[in-house]
C-alpha positions in Angstrom: 130.0 96.2 79.5 128.2 95.3 76.3 124.6 94.4 76.9 121.6 93.1 75.0 119.3 95.8 76.0 116.2 94.9 74.0 114.8 91.8 72.3 111.9 91.8 69.9 110.7 88.4 68.7 107.6 87.5 66.7 106.3 84.2 65.4 108.7 81.8 67.1 107.1 78.7 68.6 104.7 79.9 71.4 106.0 83.4 71.2 103.6 85.2 68.9 104.9 88.7 69.8 107.4 89.7 72.4 109.2 93.0 73.0 111.2 93.1 76.2 114.0 95.1 77.8 116.7 93.1 79.4 118.8 93.9 82.5 122.2 92.5 83.5 120.4 89.7 85.4 117.2 88.2 84.1 115.3 85.3 85.7 112.4 83.7 83.8 109.7 82.0 85.9 106.7 80.2 84.6 104.7 77.0 84.6 105.5 74.1 82.4 104.6 74.9 78.8 104.5 78.7 79.5 107.3 79.4 77.0 110.4 79.9 79.1 112.3 77.2 77.2 111.1 78.5 73.9 112.9 81.8 74.5 116.0 79.8 75.6 115.8 77.8 72.3 115.7 81.0 70.3 119.2 81.7 71.6 120.2 78.1 70.8 119.0 78.8 67.2 121.2 81.9 67.1 124.2 79.8 68.3 123.6 77.3 65.5 123.0 80.1 63.0 126.3 81.8 63.9 128.1 78.5 63.5 126.8 78.1 60.0 124.4 75.2 61.0 121.0 77.0 60.6 119.6 74.5 58.1 120.9 71.6 60.2 119.2 73.1 63.3 115.9 73.4 61.4 116.1 69.7 60.4 117.0 68.6 64.0 114.2 70.7 65.5 111.3 69.1 63.6 111.5 71.3 60.5 110.2 74.8 60.1 106.6 73.9 61.0 107.8 73.3 64.5 109.5 76.6 64.8 106.8 78.8 63.4 104.0 79.9 65.8 101.3 77.3 65.2 102.7 76.4 61.8 103.2 78.1 58.4 99.5 78.6 57.7 99.1 80.7 60.8 102.6 82.3 60.9 104.6 82.3 57.7 107.6 84.1 59.1 109.8 84.6 62.2 111.1 88.1 62.9 113.7 89.1 65.5 115.6 92.3 66.4 118.4 92.3 69.0 119.6 95.7 70.2 123.0 95.7 71.9 124.2 98.6 74.0 127.9 99.1 73.3 130.4 101.7 74.5 129.7 104.3 71.8 126.2 103.6 70.7 123.7 100.8 69.8 124.3 97.8 67.5 121.2 96.2 66.1 120.7 92.8 64.3 117.4 92.4 62.5 116.3 89.3 60.6 113.1 87.9 59.0 112.9 84.2 58.2 110.3 83.1 55.7 108.8 79.7 55.2 109.9 77.9 52.1 109.1 74.7 50.2 110.7 71.6 51.8 109.5 72.8 55.2 112.5 75.0 55.8 113.3 78.7 56.4 115.3 81.2 54.4 116.3 84.8 55.1 113.8 87.2 53.7 115.8 90.1 55.3 119.0 90.4 57.3 120.0 93.9 58.4 122.8 95.3 60.6 122.8 98.8 61.9 124.8 101.0 64.2 123.5 104.2 65.9 126.4 106.2 67.3 125.7 108.1 70.6 124.7 111.7 69.8 123.6 110.8 66.2 120.0 110.6 65.0 120.5 108.3 62.0 122.0 104.9 62.1 124.5 103.4 59.6 122.7 100.4 58.0 124.1 97.4 56.1 121.6 95.3 54.2 122.9 91.7 53.7 120.3 90.8 51.1 117.5 88.1 51.0 117.0 84.6 49.8 120.0 83.0 51.5 119.7 79.9 53.8 122.6 80.7 56.2 123.5 84.0 57.8 125.8 86.3 55.8 127.1 88.2 58.8 130.4 86.3 58.8 130.9 87.0 55.2 130.2 90.7 55.8 132.7 90.8 58.7 135.4 89.2 56.5 134.7 91.9 53.9 135.7 94.5 56.6 132.2 95.9 57.4 132.7 97.3 60.9 129.1 96.8 62.1 129.2 93.2 60.9 132.4 92.6 62.9 130.9 94.1 66.0 127.7 92.1 65.8 129.4 88.9 64.9 131.5 89.3 68.0 128.4 90.0 70.2 126.2 87.2 68.7 129.0 84.6 68.9 129.2 85.4 72.6 125.5 84.9 73.4 125.9 81.4 74.5 123.4 78.8 75.7 124.6 76.1 78.2 122.8 72.8 78.9 124.4 70.7 81.6 121.4 68.4 82.0 123.0 65.4 80.4 125.2 63.8 83.0 124.7 60.2 81.8 127.5 57.7 81.5 128.1 58.7 77.9 127.9 62.5 78.4 130.9 64.4 77.0 131.8 65.8 80.4 132.5 62.3 81.7 134.8 61.4 78.8 138.3 62.5 78.0 138.9 65.5 75.7 141.8 67.0 73.8 143.8 69.4 76.0 143.9 72.0 73.2 140.1 72.3 73.1 140.2 75.1 75.8 139.2 78.4 74.2 135.9 78.5 76.0 133.5 76.2 77.8 131.4 74.1 75.4 127.6 74.2 75.7 127.6 70.8 77.4 130.9 71.2 79.2 132.4 68.4 77.1 135.8 70.1 77.4 135.6 70.9 81.1 138.8 69.0 82.0 140.8 70.8 79.3 139.5 74.2 80.5 140.3 73.5 84.1 143.8 72.3 83.2 144.3 75.6 81.3 143.2 77.6 84.3 145.4 75.6 86.7 148.4 76.3 84.4 147.7 79.9 83.4 145.4 81.5 86.0 145.8 79.8 89.3 143.7 82.3 91.2 140.7 81.5 89.0 141.3 77.8 89.4 141.6 78.1 93.2 138.3 80.1 93.3 136.6 77.3 91.4 138.1 74.6 93.7 137.1 76.5 96.8 133.5 77.0 95.7 133.2 73.3 94.7 134.3 72.4 98.2 131.4 74.5 99.6 128.9 72.4 97.6 130.7 69.1 97.9 132.7 69.0 101.2 134.2 65.6 100.4 136.0 67.0 97.3 139.7 67.9 97.5 141.0 68.7 94.0 141.1 67.6 90.4 143.8 65.3 89.1 144.3 66.6 85.6 147.1 64.6 83.9 147.2 64.5 80.0 147.9 61.1 78.5 150.2 60.2 75.7 147.7 61.3 73.1 147.3 64.7 74.8 143.8 64.0 76.2 142.7 64.6 79.7 139.8 63.4 81.8 138.1 64.8 84.9 139.8 62.7 87.5 139.7 63.9 91.2 140.6 63.2 94.7 138.6 63.0 97.9 139.7 64.7 101.1 142.1 62.7 103.2 142.5 60.0 100.5 145.3 59.1 98.2 143.0 57.3 95.7 142.1 58.9 92.4 138.4 58.8 91.3 137.1 59.2 87.8 134.3 61.5 86.5 131.8 58.6 86.5 132.1 58.6 90.3 130.6 62.1 90.6 126.9 62.2 91.3 124.8 63.9 88.6 124.0 66.9 90.9 127.7 67.4 91.9 128.8 67.2 88.2 126.2 69.8 87.2 127.3 72.0 90.0 131.0 71.8 88.9 130.0 72.8 85.4 128.0 75.8 86.6 130.8 76.9 89.1 133.4 76.7 86.3 131.2 78.7 83.9 130.5 81.5 86.4 133.9 81.7 88.1 136.1 81.6 85.0 138.3 84.7 84.4 136.3 87.8 83.6 137.9 88.2 80.2 136.8 84.7 79.3 133.1 85.2 80.1 130.6 85.3 77.2 128.7 88.5 76.6 125.4 86.7 77.5 125.1 83.5 79.5 121.8 81.6 78.9 121.0 78.6 81.2 117.7 76.6 81.4 116.8 75.4 84.9 120.2 75.5 86.6 118.6 74.2 89.8 118.2 70.7 88.4 119.6 68.1 90.8 121.1 70.6 93.3 120.8 70.5 97.1 119.0 73.6 98.6 122.3 74.9 100.0 124.0 74.5 96.6 121.1 76.4 95.1 121.8 79.4 97.3 125.5 79.3 96.4 124.7 79.1 92.7 122.3 82.0 93.0 125.0 84.1 94.6 127.4 83.2 91.7 124.8 84.2 89.1 124.3 87.5 90.8 128.1 88.1 91.1 128.7 87.1 87.5 126.0 89.6 86.3 128.4 92.4 87.4 130.7 91.4 84.6 128.4 89.8 82.0 124.7 89.4 81.2 122.6 86.5 82.6 119.4 85.0 81.3 118.2 81.9 83.2 114.9 80.1 83.6 113.8 78.4 86.8 110.9 76.6 88.4 112.4 76.6 91.9 110.8 79.0 94.4 113.7 78.6 96.9 116.1 79.6 94.1 113.9 82.6 93.2 114.1 83.8 96.8 117.7 84.8 96.2 116.9 87.5 93.6 115.2 90.9 93.5 111.8 91.3 91.9 113.0 93.7 89.2 115.3 90.9 87.9 112.4 88.6 87.4 110.3 88.1 84.2 107.0 86.2 84.6 106.1 84.0 81.7 102.4 83.1 81.2 100.5 81.2 78.6 97.5 83.3 77.6 95.4 81.5 75.0 97.8 80.3 72.3 100.7 82.6 73.1 103.4 83.3 75.7 103.4 86.6 77.4 106.5 88.0 79.1 106.2 90.6 81.9 108.9 92.0 84.2 107.8 92.2 87.8 107.1 95.6 89.4 108.7 95.9 92.9 106.4 98.7 93.9 103.3 96.6 93.3 104.7 93.8 95.3 106.0 95.9 98.2 103.1 95.0 100.6 103.3 91.3 99.8 107.1 91.2 100.2 106.8 92.7 103.7 105.3 89.4 104.8 106.4 86.8 102.3 109.5 85.9 100.3 109.5 86.3 96.5 109.3 82.5 96.1 106.3 82.3 98.4 104.5 85.2 96.5 105.1 83.2 93.3 103.7 80.0 94.8 100.6 82.0 95.8 100.2 82.9 92.1 100.3 86.7 92.9 102.8 87.5 90.3 101.8 85.2 87.5 104.1 82.6 86.0 102.4 79.9 88.1 100.6 76.7 87.2 97.1 78.0 88.2 
């Protein structure tokens, strides 16, 4: 399994300097404003960058001043390095983004490297400087092997936000049945993806249906019937009922749970390389939280997980070594992985969530 083994990030929002090793399962805990969501938003920026929308992302995020740690006068650049452990070595993506006139950012440096196992010197590709959008896709099209590998990996580090379950949310609308390559960040194509699983991978579909029933016992099955324009909507049936309900008749919490279950139980070959989710516990019943925690743990056997949470009961489902406490110290966010040995005495008497609530491990509001 490919894995983002190390992330170095400097000058991004509240993250002045961070260098952290990542495991298959990574749980961020911290008080409001500690910096958890800022790390999540870095991966959102990567998603937009890889889609060729970096300048648009800057504009939508309050311009460059909002992305630089306390503004351009204090921090004129953002620097990041992502090291991916792959089958035969380590692929590394390094970038420096510098502040420019017009309150924007440009690439001061963009470098790709591959260190093969057993070698001491990496193969390095310099993609130049002065460009406003990443050149990694261009390098991949030119046939550069490291660029191809890193484009594949970065394209599959995906951030998901299922918080918007309003009446106008994409997940409650119809979608084109052909939009089913992978789950969109807001699950706007959920119906099309479930239809594909039902037709092409019935075992995955049945796993998803069975797990939804654990969380929502009233639920029987989806009714996914494309219309004349090849669009499908998330209709469903209740147990012991012939009536068909629409997506607007799901509660917000149930709909979010369905999105998460589908994300985590899709066929293994369809999983992203890294799944990033901010506060998956939002709107979920305590029993559903436990089910969801088990799904995240199981999914981490096949892909890498990075999630943030403020739920102590959700945290109870994980091991201390999977948890990263995020604290705001002065004007900067600090990230520190928990040490199980240090907590051993506390965990003999309390759950991990209770230890967090007592502010023993940091990442708390006090």
